[in-house]
Phi, psi and omega in degrees: 000319180292337184303321182292336178275334181250001173076035180246161184256331184235161177303316181299319177295322177296318177296314179303314179300316181296315180296317179299316178297315179300312181293322178299319179289320180294325177295342177276348182280128181303128179090349184293312183296322178293321180296320180292319177298315180293323178296319179294319176300317179295320178297316179294321180297315180295330180272354179075028180256126181294149176291139177242346183230133175276160187305319187260007177279146176246132177288143178302135178085001178258147181289150173282114183254009181277000000 
């Protein structure tokens, strides 16, 4: 039913659109991006994987969400 309102054809497309909108809004909340980065760093540290991205670095080909 929501697909007709957001212009998608499948349930997966509707879910993807909703998740993208949610994350875009969350990234505008002060501290959210840093909290996500810190959580990822902690997960990597526990798994023994070295950090490859600093908090304010942007990966090539990714949109600027700040």
